[in-house]
Structures are given as structure tokens and as C-alpha cells.
N, C-alpha and C positions, 0 to 999 in steps of 0.2 A: 580623383575619378571625376569625370564630366559626365552629365547626362543630359542628351537633346531629344526633343521630339522631333519627327521628320521633318515638319515644316519649319522648324528653326534650324535644322542641321543643313538642308539644301543648299542655301547660299553661302554655307561656311564649309562645305565637304572638302575642299582643297586644303584648307587650314586644319581641319579636324583629321584627316589622313596623315598630315605631317606631325600633329601631336601623337597620333597613334604609332607612327614610325619612329618616333623619338622615345617610345617607351611608356607614354601615358596611356591609361584605359580610357577609352571614349565608348560610352553606351548610347546606343540610339533606340528610340522607342517609337512603336508603330501600333497604337491601341495597346492590345495585351502582350504584343510581340516585343522581345527585347534582344538585340544583339550587341556584340562587342568589336569595336575596332581594334586590331592587334596586329602587330608587324608579322608578315608572313614567313620571313627569317628572323626567329628571336634573337635578340641582343644579348640575352643572358647565358649563364652556362647550362649545358643540358645536363640532366640527371642520368646517371649510369643506368643501363637497361633499356632506355627508350631508342627506337631504332630511327636514329636522325637521318641517316642516309636514305632510308626507306620514305621516310615523311618528305625529304626535299625531293626524291624522285617523283612522288605523287603530286607534290606542289608544281613541279615543272611540267608533268604531264598535263595537268588540269589548265596551266596556262598555254600550252601548245595545242591541245587537242579537246575540244569543246566535249568529245564523247567520253571524257575521263574526269568528270568534276567530282568534287568531294561531295558526300552525302551525310545524312544526319547520323548514320551509323558509324562512319569514318570519324567524325568529330567527337561522337558520344565514346567511342572506344579510346582515342587518344586522351580524351579528358580523364577517363577511368584510369588509364595507365600513369599519367601524370600525377592524379590524387593519390593513387597507391604509393608511388615513389616518394612523394613530399609527405605523406602522413607520418607522424612520429610513432615509433614502435616500442 
């Protein structure tokens, strides 16, 4: 896991994106805000029950149409789905 503040990350952004695309988690900090660089198309196996085609359609729509971006509710809902599927029962 690599963590960079924004000023450190700017000159290395291309290399950091390559790391994230290769499956390494890269965190970026901007004051108190933190985000993670992750691949848009995960390279790992998908958990049953996650709507992968629906997620891929949303990603493609957001890439093609600025009017269809992901928002905080979308990412929070997806995170909850994944956590429910991965948690031991």
C-alpha cells in the first residue's frame, strides 16, 4: 500500500496509475480527504451476486457521457454490496 500527498503524487501520476492498474492500491491524500486509485475493470474474480454487467455499463456510460458520472451514493452502495459479500458468515 502506497500513500502520497497530492504535491508528491502530481509529478508521478502516470507511474501511480500504472501501479494501480497492475493491482496495487495507491492512496492519495489532500488535507483530510483520502482517495484510492484502483483499476476501473478489476482484475480479480467477482463475488457472486454483484451486478458486474450493470457496473460495467455505468462505467462505460460515465466515460462516454459527462452527464452520467458516478456519485458518492453509487460508490457507497457498491462498497456495501462488496463488504456484505466478502464478510465471513
